[in-house]
Structures are given as C-alpha cells and as structure tokens.
C-alpha positions in Angstrom: 110.3 -38.6 262.5 112.1 -36.3 260.3 114.7 -37.3 257.7 117.3 -35.4 259.9 116.5 -37.6 263.1 117.0 -40.8 261.2 120.9 -41.2 261.9 124.0 -39.6 261.8 124.5 -40.9 258.3 121.5 -41.9 256.7 120.4 -43.4 253.4 116.8 -43.3 252.2 115.3 -45.3 249.3 118.4 -45.2 247.4 118.9 -46.5 243.9 121.3 -46.8 241.8 122.0 -48.5 238.2 125.2 -48.5 235.9 124.2 -48.5 232.1 125.7 -51.7 231.0 124.7 -53.6 234.4 121.2 -52.4 235.5 119.9 -51.8 238.8 122.7 -52.6 241.4 121.2 -51.0 244.1 117.6 -51.3 245.0 115.8 -49.2 247.2 118.3 -49.4 250.3 117.7 -47.2 253.5 120.4 -47.7 256.1 121.2 -45.5 258.8 124.8 -45.0 260.7 125.0 -43.7 264.4 127.7 -41.6 265.5 130.5 -44.0 266.6 129.0 -47.4 265.1 131.2 -49.8 263.1 128.5 -51.2 260.7 129.9 -54.1 258.2 128.3 -54.6 254.7 128.4 -58.3 253.8 127.2 -60.5 250.6 128.5 -62.1 247.6 130.7 -60.6 245.1 128.9 -58.3 242.7 126.0 -57.9 245.3 126.2 -54.0 245.4 128.6 -53.7 248.5 131.0 -51.3 247.4 128.5 -49.3 245.1 126.6 -48.7 248.2 129.8 -47.7 249.8 130.3 -45.1 247.5 127.2 -43.9 247.0 127.4 -43.4 250.9 130.3 -41.4 250.6 129.3 -38.9 247.4 131.6 -40.7 245.0 128.5 -42.1 243.1 125.1 -39.9 243.1 121.7 -42.0 243.2 119.3 -42.1 240.6 116.9 -41.6 243.3 116.7 -41.6 246.9 118.4 -39.3 249.5 121.4 -39.2 251.4 122.5 -37.4 254.5 125.7 -37.0 256.9 124.7 -34.7 260.1 121.9 -33.3 258.5 123.1 -32.3 255.2 122.8 -33.8 251.7 125.9 -35.1 250.6 126.4 -35.1 246.4 130.2 -35.1 247.1 133.3 -36.4 249.5 133.5 -33.7 252.5 136.6 -33.3 254.7 134.5 -34.9 257.5 135.1 -38.2 255.6 138.0 -40.8 255.3 138.4 -43.5 252.7 140.6 -46.6 253.0 140.2 -49.1 250.5 141.8 -52.7 249.6 145.0 -51.2 248.1 147.1 -48.8 250.1 147.9 -46.9 246.7 150.8 -44.6 248.9 153.4 -42.3 247.0 156.6 -44.3 247.3 158.6 -41.2 246.8 157.4 -39.5 250.3 158.3 -40.8 253.6 155.7 -42.5 255.7 155.0 -39.4 258.1 154.6 -37.8 254.8 152.3 -39.8 253.3 149.8 -39.8 256.5 149.9 -35.9 256.4 149.1 -35.9 252.5 145.2 -34.9 252.9 146.6 -31.7 254.8 149.6 -30.8 252.6 147.8 -30.9 249.6 145.6 -27.9 250.9 148.4 -25.8 252.6 150.9 -25.8 254.8 151.3 -28.5 257.7 151.3 -27.0 261.0 153.5 -28.3 263.8 150.0 -29.5 265.7 148.8 -31.4 262.4 152.6 -33.2 262.0 152.3 -34.1 265.5 148.9 -35.8 265.2 150.5 -37.5 262.5 152.9 -38.5 264.9 150.5 -39.9 267.2 148.6 -41.7 264.7 151.9 -43.2 263.2 152.3 -44.3 267.2 148.7 -45.8 267.8 149.2 -48.0 264.4 153.0 -49.1 266.1 154.5 -47.1 262.9 156.9 -44.8 264.8 160.2 -46.4 263.9 159.6 -46.4 260.2 157.8 -42.8 259.8 161.2 -41.6 257.9 161.0 -45.0 255.7 159.7 -45.1 251.9 156.3 -47.5 251.6 158.0 -50.2 249.7 160.3 -50.6 252.6 157.1 -51.7 254.3 155.0 -55.0 254.4 151.7 -55.4 253.4 150.5 -54.9 256.9 152.3 -51.9 257.6 151.4 -50.1 254.6 147.7 -50.6 255.5 148.3 -49.1 258.8 149.8 -46.1 257.1 146.7 -45.9 254.7 144.2 -46.0 258.0 146.5 -43.3 259.7 146.2 -41.0 256.7 142.5 -41.7 256.2 142.4 -40.3 260.1 144.5 -37.3 259.8 141.8 -34.9 259.2 140.1 -36.3 262.2 137.0 -37.3 260.2 133.6 -38.1 261.6 132.9 -41.5 259.5 135.2 -43.8 257.7 134.6 -45.4 254.5 136.7 -48.9 254.0 136.3 -51.3 251.3 137.7 -54.6 252.5 141.1 -53.2 253.5 142.3 -56.1 255.5 141.4 -58.5 252.3 144.7 -59.4 251.1 146.4 -59.9 254.4 147.7 -62.9 256.1 145.4 -63.9 259.0 147.8 -63.2 261.8 148.7 -59.6 260.4 144.6 -59.2 259.9 143.8 -59.8 263.5 146.3 -57.4 264.7 145.4 -55.0 262.3 141.6 -55.4 263.2 142.4 -54.8 267.1 144.5 -51.5 266.1 141.8 -50.1 264.0 139.3 -51.0 267.0 141.3 -48.8 269.5 142.1 -46.1 267.0 137.9 -45.8 266.2 137.1 -45.9 270.0 139.9 -43.4 270.6 138.5 -40.5 268.0 135.0 -41.8 268.4 135.2 -42.6 264.8 132.1 -44.0 262.7 132.8 -46.8 260.3 130.8 -48.2 257.2 133.0 -51.4 256.5 132.9 -53.7 253.1 133.9 -57.4 253.7 133.7 -60.9 252.8 134.9 -62.0 256.0 132.0 -63.1 258.3 134.4 -63.4 261.1 135.9 -60.0 260.3 132.3 -58.6 260.6 131.2 -60.1 263.8 134.4 -59.0 265.4 134.6 -55.5 264.6 131.0 -54.9 263.8 128.1 -53.2 266.2 125.7 -54.3 263.1 126.1 -56.3 260.2 124.0 -55.7 257.1 123.8 -58.5 254.0 123.2 -57.5 250.8 122.0 -59.7 248.3 121.4 -58.8 244.6 121.0 -55.2 245.5 118.9 -55.6 248.2 119.3 -54.9 251.9 118.3 -57.4 254.7 117.6 -56.3 258.3 121.1 -55.8 260.2 122.2 -58.5 262.5 123.1 -56.5 265.9 126.3 -57.8 267.4 125.8 -57.6 271.1 129.6 -58.4 272.5 131.5 -56.9 274.8 134.1 -54.3 274.0 136.9 -53.4 273.9 137.4 -56.8 272.3 140.3 -59.2 271.9 141.6 -62.1 270.1 140.3 -64.6 272.8 136.4 -63.5 271.6 137.3 -65.2 268.4 136.7 -68.4 270.3 133.8 -67.8 272.4 130.5 -69.8 272.0 128.6 -66.3 271.5 131.1 -65.1 268.8 130.6 -68.5 267.0 127.1 -68.4 267.3 126.8 -64.8 265.6 129.1 -66.4 262.7 126.6 -69.2 262.4 123.5 -66.8 262.1 125.4 -65.0 259.7 126.3 -67.8 257.7 122.6 -69.3 257.2 121.3 -65.7 256.5 123.9 -65.7 253.6 123.3 -69.5 252.5 119.3 -69.1 252.6 119.8 -66.1 250.0 
C-alpha cells in the first residue's frame, strides 16, 4: 500500500525531540479518515499536544513523514482549523467579526462569507450575541465562537487541544453536542486531545492512548450516531470508559 493510501491524514514513523526534554514523540504512526473524530488521551506530559502540533504542521518532526490528502505537511494550510483550550478572541471585535477574522486577514469579506459566518453562529446558538464583544459572553459561549471561527474557512480537518477542559460539566456536555452536530454537517475530520475519558468516548470514532511518547493501537468506539446525552448512562458507553481506564492504568 502506498503512503498516500494510508489515510486522509497520515503520520508515518514520526519522531520529535525538544532539546531540553529529549524525545517526546517516538516512532508514531497514525491515520485519520475523512470525517473521522479521533481522540488522543494520556497523562500530562505524554506527548499529546506535541503530536497534535506535528500533525497540524506547527512543529516539524526530526524523522518521519506527515501528509494531508497526499501532500506533505510542513506548515499549517488553509484546509486546517485550530481550537485550543483558551479561545483567544479579540476583545475589540464583535463576535461575528471574530468569526470572520481568518477571512478578513486575507482580504475583504464577501457577502457570502458573512452569511456563512452568520450560519455558523446560528449553529452554535450565538445569533443573539453576534454584535456583542467577547468579554460580554460566558466561557462556554466564547468557546463556541472559537469553534465557529475555526470552521469559517470550511477546513477538512480540525485540530483541537482540550478546548472544553475549563468549562463546567453541563456547559461542556451541551457544547460537545453542538460540536458533533457541526462536524457531521460539514463532514469535518477532527484530531482531538483530551484528558477526559468520558469526553473521548462520547465524541470519538476511535481513541488512541499515548504513554511516554508511544502510541497504542486505537480503541474503536462502536456507538450509534447521532449521539445524545442519554448515551452517557448506557452500559455500552460505560464499558468503553472502563476499557480505556484499564488501558490507562496498565501504563
């Protein structure tokens, strides 16, 4: 099988070392299919965020190869979106203008692009706040803005680094549902870093565990879609969470 056939996003034998820490990503191979949500879990310092940055072209591996749709990844490209734990919104811009920022940095925003921004805000339940400023919104609402902004360029893949970690449980559950709805509507693939085993099972098609820079074979999440909050209380869901916990504890 050729490298291009391995996956929509493919990492092959990737290694990365920081000068002060040594090798933190060790011979990792990983594939992401179109529209797949793949969660990365593991203890702090295991290499999750570093691997995410490598896949997104924010870091360059010392050895190995990364491709997106058959093209080598050596820097971020417009077909990628990024959402990090801190929304990093611009407080002097309206919510709509924050969403449109990736477009306005490259020229005048068209009417069609502005309409799409409005559509994304509607999907995130933010239409009433589109002319407000970020400081007037709650933390959960700001996270929704960050997701809409990441999607404004219609990326085929999103890279997400614990974007819901600082939110309360009820806000996090609601945002996970809206996020899944948006990804399904757009057919967006997602590589998602989380510490939360329940979040990983709820969101993912596959979950991979990182441990001291190594990646373990992914666990397939065979749960029905679309998903809703009732799923969180079912035996199959709890069994998968237990399996992940056992794998993590074994490391």
